[in-house]
N, C-alpha and C positions, 0 to 999 in steps of 0.2 A: 279319506278326509287330510286335504294336505296343511302344510303344519305351519301357516300364516295363521291360517281358519277355524285351527285347532285351539291354536292360543287365545282366538279372539270369544274364542263358545266359552273357555276359559277363562278366558277376563270377564265376561257376561254375567255368566254365573257367579263367583266372584263379588262383584259386585254386587248382583241381586241381592245377596243375605246378612243377616249382619246378626248376626249370635247376638243373646246375649254375652253378660255378663260370667253369672255364673255355669256357663256354657262351661265356659272352658276348665279343661279337670285341675282338679285341684291337687300338687303336694308340691315335694320334692324331685322333679322326675327329669329324664335325663334323655338327655335329646342329644345323638351325633349328628354333625351338622355336612354339608354335600362335602365338604375341608379334611372333617375327622375331628371339629374342634369341637367339644364339651360343653352343652349350653343348661344352665341352671333355669328348671322354669319353679317358682314359688310355688307350694301348692301346700293345703292347712287341709286333713284328714280328722276325722276324730277328738275326739279331747284327748284321749287315756293310753294315744297308741302305746308310748314305749311300751306302760305297766303293761298296757294289755300283748302286746311281743312276749311279754316274759314272764307273764302267766298258762299263752297258750305256747310256747317257745321250749317244754326242760329240757333238751337235752345242747341247748346250745353248750356246755363245757362238756367238749372230752369224753372228760371221766366218769358224769354221767352213764354213758350210757354204756363204757364199761361195769360200771357199780349194778342197772338198772337190764341189763340186756332182755329181759322180753317184756318192760316197760318201752324201751322205746323203739323194738323192734314194730308190736303193736301200735305205737304211735303213725312209725313214722310208715306205717299200713292204712293208720285212716287221711295222710296225707295224701298216700299216691289214690287213693279212691274222688278227695274230694277235689282231684286235680282232675280226675278220667271226666265226672264226670260237668266239668267246670272243661273243661277242651271239648264234651256231649256236645254241651252246651252251644258250643265255638260248632261247630263242624256241621250239626245239624241246620243251623238256619241258612244253606246254602235251597233246603226240598222246603222251611217251610218260609223263604221270602219268594214263594213264587210270580207273584207282582213286584219281585222287582226285577228278579228276570228276564221278563216281557215287555218291561217299561227301559229300561236300556234297550231291548231283544242284544243282546250274550246271546249265544250258545248255550245252552245245555250242555255240558262234556265236562272232564273230572280237571280242568286246568279254568275252567271259575267253575269249578268246586272244592280247586285249592283256593284259587284267588279269597272269596269267597268268607275262605274258614282262614285267613292266616291274616284277614283286616280285621277280624271280627278277634279269634285269637290276642289283634294288637289290642284292639279296644278291649279286651280283660286286663290284658300288662300296664295298660298304662294305669288304673289302679292296683294293681299291687305293687308297681316301686314306687308306690309312696309307706309300703306292708312291712320297709324292713328286712332284719330276714326271713322272717315267715314269708312272707311274699316274694321272694327270690327264691329258696325251696320247688313254690309252686310253680312258680314262673320257669322250671326249671324240670318239673314233674310234664306238665302241659307240652314246655315243650319237644321233651323223649315221646309222648303218648300222638302228638303230632306224625314225627316220622313213623312210628308201633303203623299208627295209621294207613299213611301214606302206601309206605313198607306190601301192607295189605292188598291197600284195592291196584294194587299195578300185579302185584299176583297172581290177584282175578279174576285182573284181565287176561291174560297171560303170557302177557309182555317176560319172556328169559333171555333175552339181547339184549347190550349196553344194560345194561339195570346202574349197573355204578355211574355209568355219565349221569343217565334221566334224574337219577339221586342228587350225581354233585349243581345238577345246571335246578333244579328244586330248590337243595341250600341254599344255591345264589338268587333266582329269586324268592324267598327265605326273607331273607336279613337285607336284600332289598330291595324289595317291597312295606316293608316295617320303616326302615331308614326314612325311605318316602314318605311315608305318615310322622312319621316321628318331625321331620321338618316345615311336616302342614300346619299338627300342632305346635310350635313351636311361631313359622313367619307367618301362619292367618290361615285363611282359606281359599285362595285366588292358588298357592299353594297344592293345599289340599287336596281342592277341585285339580289341583291336574295330579300330582301322582293317584287318583282317584279314577280320574281321563285311563292315564295309563298303564294300569293294573285289572285291577278292578273293570272298567268297558275296556280291555286290550286295543284302543285310541280306533275303538267302532266307529259309524258316524252317530250320535250323540248331538242334541242339542244343548242352547245353556241352558235350560231349562225344568232337560235332565237331570242336568251332569248339577244344577240350583237342588233339586231334590235332592240326589244323593251324596249330596255334601250336609245339608241340613240331616237326613237320617244319620248319618256320620256324629254328628256333634249333639242328639238325641239322645243318644245311646256312651256316645262318652257326661254327658249329662247325671243320665240316670247311673249310670252305676261306683259315676265321682258321688252321686244322693245317697247309696243302697251299703246299707249295714255294717262292718266289716266280717262279723261271722261267716253272714250270710256267703263274705266276696271267698272270701280260706272255704270258703266249710266246703264251697260249687253250689252251693242255695242257691245261686241268683241271673235272674232271667232277664235275654233283650225284651225293650219294647218295643212292641208290635204295631206301629207305626206300616200308613202302607206308605209306596211312594208310587 
């Protein structure tokens, strides 16, 4: 697809989308722009954020970890387990969204699985940004789970050479894709549609209507996690909407 036609497709899809205000993810979320500047988006999640965080994150003080080591270890293991459930819910979307893969005519391979997983992890992280220290901890745990899973998949595929280079390229891809989605979240659906076209569709020959549906799908998932109960999100019980594309 030529660059001019690609821009036309993205532009048409963006003009066709009219996301309601409620779909915009609410919290104080940090979005890095292409120039590296930091943009603040106002969000308002739940009423008792700080109080709830203090109650559910009892080991912010390093002294508490020393005085209650067993309690801290148990708490930490629970947090790791919650992050694992959350990550697995993101990673399995590739298998569950066969309709999306078929509709976009994208290849059924590791690269598509990785892009789909990164997209859903980013959606999850969009909410975790609003959850203070506990959200930050869970984001880090989910990040660790991604690379453990990727490493296992690469080894199972029998890849033995250039492993470090492959992992380095995937890490770069992760940051590049999530940065592009952050910009789309901040600047609007035309930028988001372009990011989805480049990263998930691998710049394949997709129509404006297909790109519109994909962007609507992402906005619907952002709305769903925005409205989700805080405990469900932080304990890994949140599930994505079963919308069809």
